[in-house]
N, C-alpha and C positions, 0 to 999 in steps of 0.2 A: 616357536610353535604356538599354535592357537590354544586358548584355555581349554577347549573341549578335547583336544589331542592330549594335553597334559593330564586331564582328568581320566581319560581312557588308559593312559600309560600308568598312572597312579594305581588304578584298580587292578591292572594286570600284574604289576609288581607285588601288590598286596596279596593277590590270590596265589600267584606262582611261587613266591619266595617267603615273604614275611609280612604280616598285617601291620607291622610298625614302619614299613618302608614308606617314604614320601617322595613324590616327584614334584619339584618346584621349578617355576620359570627362572631363567637366567637373566640378570640385568643386562641390557644392551645387546642381547643375542636373541635371534628369533629362529635359529636353526637347531636349537638344542635345549635340553632341560637338565637340571641337576637331580641326582638321586641320593637320598639320605636314609639311614637306618637310625631312627630317633634323631639325635642331633649330630651324629657322625656322618660326614660326607663320604659317599661310596664311589661315585663316578658320574659320568655324563652320558645322557642318551642323545644321539645325534639323529636328525631327520635325514633320510636318504630318499630324494624324490627324483632320482635319475631315471631316464627312459620311461617315465610314466608309471613305474612300479614303486609305490610308496612303501618304505620300510624304515625300521628304526634300529640303530646300532648302539649297544651299550658298551662303554669303555670304562674299565676299572683298573687303576694302577695298584699294584701290591708292592709296597716297599720291603726291602730285605730286612730292615729293622723290625718290621711288624710280624715277621715269621718267627 
């Protein structure tokens, strides 16, 4: 993802969920970014650019031991 896309996503997550959320570029990957709450890794946002309709998918795994 381009830096301007990451900045827009960062602002969206801060407004919609929590001001302490941060979206960061992933090393060696340009189709996704990582989402953190403070220092805690939450998940990955993937870019979906299929059929000319640009969208973003957030994927978050929840481990049984965390429940």
